[in-house]
C-alpha positions in Angstrom: -0.2 0.0 -0.2 1.2 3.4 -0.8 0.9 6.3 1.5 -0.2 8.4 -1.0 -3.4 5.9 -1.0 -4.3 5.9 2.8 -6.7 8.1 4.0 -6.2 10.0 7.1 -9.3 10.7 8.9 -9.9 14.1 10.6 -8.4 16.2 13.4 -10.0 16.2 15.9 -10.2 19.7 17.4 -8.4 21.0 21.4 -11.9 20.1 23.2 -10.6 24.4 24.5 -10.7 25.2 21.2 -14.3 23.6 20.0 -15.0 25.6 23.0 -13.9 28.7 21.2 -15.8 27.9 18.0 -19.1 26.7 20.4 -18.5 30.2 21.9 -18.2 32.1 19.2 -21.3 30.8 17.2 -23.8 31.6 20.1 -22.8 34.7 19.3 -23.5 37.5 16.2 -21.7 36.6 13.6 -20.1 40.0 13.3 -19.4 40.3 17.5 -15.9 40.2 19.0 -15.4 38.3 22.1 -12.3 39.0 24.0 -10.6 35.8 25.4 -11.5 36.2 29.4 -15.9 36.1 28.4 -14.0 32.4 26.4 -12.6 31.3 29.5 -15.3 32.2 31.5 -17.7 30.1 29.1 -15.1 27.0 29.4 -15.2 27.4 33.8 -18.5 27.3 34.3 -19.0 24.8 32.0 -16.0 22.5 33.5 -17.3 24.2 36.8 -17.8 21.0 39.7 -19.5 21.1 43.2 -16.3 22.9 44.2 -17.0 26.2 43.2 -13.5 27.8 42.9 -13.3 31.9 42.6 -10.8 32.5 40.1 -11.3 29.8 37.7 -11.4 30.9 34.5 -7.9 32.9 35.0 -6.7 28.4 34.9 -7.7 28.5 31.2 -6.8 32.2 29.4 -3.1 30.6 28.8 -5.1 27.7 27.6 -7.4 29.9 25.6 -4.6 32.2 24.5 -3.0 29.1 22.5 -6.0 27.2 21.2 -6.9 31.1 19.4 -4.1 31.4 17.7 -4.3 28.0 16.4 -7.7 28.0 14.8 -6.3 31.8 13.6 -3.7 29.4 11.8 -6.1 27.5 10.5 -8.4 30.3 9.4 -11.0 29.5 11.9 -11.5 32.8 13.0 -10.3 36.2 12.8 -7.4 37.3 15.9 -8.3 41.5 15.6 -6.6 44.5 17.4 -8.1 47.9 17.6 -10.4 46.8 14.8 -8.5 45.2 12.3 -7.1 41.9 11.5 -3.8 40.9 13.4 -1.1 38.3 12.4 -2.1 35.5 15.2 2.0 34.7 15.5 3.2 38.2 16.5 0.1 39.7 18.4 0.3 40.4 21.4 -1.6 42.9 23.5 -5.7 43.1 23.7 -7.0 41.4 21.5 -10.4 39.9 20.4 -11.9 36.6 18.6 -14.3 37.0 15.7 -16.2 34.1 13.0 -14.2 33.8 9.9 -17.0 35.3 7.3 -18.5 32.4 5.7 -18.0 32.6 1.5 -20.7 32.5 -1.0 -21.3 31.8 -4.2 -23.8 34.4 -4.7 
Protein backbone atom coordinates (compact mmCIF):
# COMPACT_ATOMS: atom_id res chain seq x y z
CA UNK A 1 0.00 0.00 0.00
CA UNK A 2 1.32 3.40 -0.95
CA UNK A 3 1.41 6.21 1.62
CA UNK A 4 -0.42 8.45 -0.86
CA UNK A 5 -3.36 6.02 -0.87
CA UNK A 6 -3.92 6.20 2.88
CA UNK A 7 -6.79 8.50 3.82
CA UNK A 8 -6.18 10.19 7.16
CA UNK A 9 -9.17 10.75 9.44
CA UNK A 10 -10.09 14.39 10.11
CA UNK A 11 -8.21 15.76 13.08
CA UNK A 12 -10.29 16.31 16.18
CA UNK A 13 -10.03 19.70 17.79
CA UNK A 14 -8.69 20.26 21.25
CA UNK A 15 -11.58 20.69 23.72
CA UNK A 16 -10.52 24.29 24.38
CA UNK A 17 -10.46 25.06 20.65
CA UNK A 18 -13.90 23.50 20.26
CA UNK A 19 -15.19 25.56 23.19
CA UNK A 20 -13.90 28.74 21.52
CA UNK A 21 -15.80 27.89 18.34
CA UNK A 22 -18.91 26.94 20.32
CA UNK A 23 -18.87 30.22 22.22
CA UNK A 24 -18.39 32.25 19.05
CA UNK A 25 -21.26 30.39 17.37
CA UNK A 26 -23.53 31.37 20.25
CA UNK A 27 -22.83 35.01 19.44
CA UNK A 28 -23.79 37.10 16.44
CA UNK A 29 -21.47 36.63 13.43
CA UNK A 30 -20.24 40.24 13.53
CA UNK A 31 -19.60 40.31 17.29
CA UNK A 32 -16.14 40.00 18.71
CA UNK A 33 -15.40 38.38 22.05
CA UNK A 34 -12.63 38.80 24.59
CA UNK A 35 -10.42 35.86 25.57
CA UNK A 36 -11.56 36.35 29.17
CA UNK A 37 -15.20 35.77 28.16
CA UNK A 38 -14.24 32.48 26.52
CA UNK A 39 -12.20 31.40 29.57
CA UNK A 40 -15.15 32.17 31.87
CA UNK A 41 -17.47 30.21 29.57
CA UNK A 42 -15.15 27.18 29.72
CA UNK A 43 -14.76 27.45 33.50
CA UNK A 44 -18.55 27.62 33.90
CA UNK A 45 -19.02 24.50 31.75
CA UNK A 46 -16.38 22.58 33.68
CA UNK A 47 -17.28 23.82 37.14
CA UNK A 48 -17.56 21.08 39.72
CA UNK A 49 -19.22 21.18 43.08
CA UNK A 50 -16.23 23.00 44.54
CA UNK A 51 -16.82 26.59 43.51
CA UNK A 52 -13.29 27.91 43.04
CA UNK A 53 -13.19 31.68 42.56
CA UNK A 54 -11.15 32.74 39.58
CA UNK A 55 -11.15 29.27 38.00
CA UNK A 56 -11.35 30.89 34.58
CA UNK A 57 -7.80 32.23 35.02
CA UNK A 58 -6.46 28.68 34.69
CA UNK A 59 -8.01 28.41 31.24
CA UNK A 60 -6.85 31.77 29.86
CA UNK A 61 -3.39 30.67 28.59
CA UNK A 62 -4.94 27.64 26.85
CA UNK A 63 -7.63 29.85 25.30
CA UNK A 64 -4.97 32.19 23.90
CA UNK A 65 -2.89 29.33 22.50
CA UNK A 66 -5.82 27.52 20.93
CA UNK A 67 -7.17 30.77 19.45
CA UNK A 68 -3.83 31.26 17.70
CA UNK A 69 -4.08 27.71 16.37
CA UNK A 70 -7.61 28.36 15.08
CA UNK A 71 -6.54 31.65 13.50
CA UNK A 72 -3.60 30.01 11.74
CA UNK A 73 -6.01 27.44 10.31
CA UNK A 74 -8.47 30.08 9.12
CA UNK A 75 -11.31 29.22 11.52
CA UNK A 76 -11.32 32.51 13.47
CA UNK A 77 -9.85 35.99 13.15
CA UNK A 78 -7.86 37.64 15.91
CA UNK A 79 -8.69 41.34 15.99
CA UNK A 80 -6.67 44.15 17.58
CA UNK A 81 -7.76 47.78 17.37
CA UNK A 82 -10.50 46.79 14.93
CA UNK A 83 -8.18 45.14 12.41
CA UNK A 84 -7.19 41.50 11.82
CA UNK A 85 -3.70 40.71 13.07
CA UNK A 86 -1.14 37.98 12.50
CA UNK A 87 -1.65 35.25 15.13
CA UNK A 88 2.09 34.57 15.24
CA UNK A 89 3.05 38.07 16.37
CA UNK A 90 -0.02 39.37 18.20
CA UNK A 91 0.36 40.88 21.67
CA UNK A 92 -1.85 42.96 23.88
CA UNK A 93 -5.61 43.34 24.06
CA UNK A 94 -7.27 41.23 21.39
CA UNK A 95 -10.70 39.96 20.40
CA UNK A 96 -11.84 36.85 18.55
CA UNK A 97 -14.30 36.70 15.68
CA UNK A 98 -15.56 33.89 13.47
CA UNK A 99 -14.42 33.96 9.88
CA UNK A 100 -17.26 35.07 7.64
CA UNK A 101 -18.38 32.21 5.40
CA UNK A 102 -17.78 32.61 1.69
CA UNK A 103 -21.01 32.57 -0.26
CA UNK A 104 -21.38 31.92 -3.97
CA UNK A 105 -23.82 34.52 -5.25
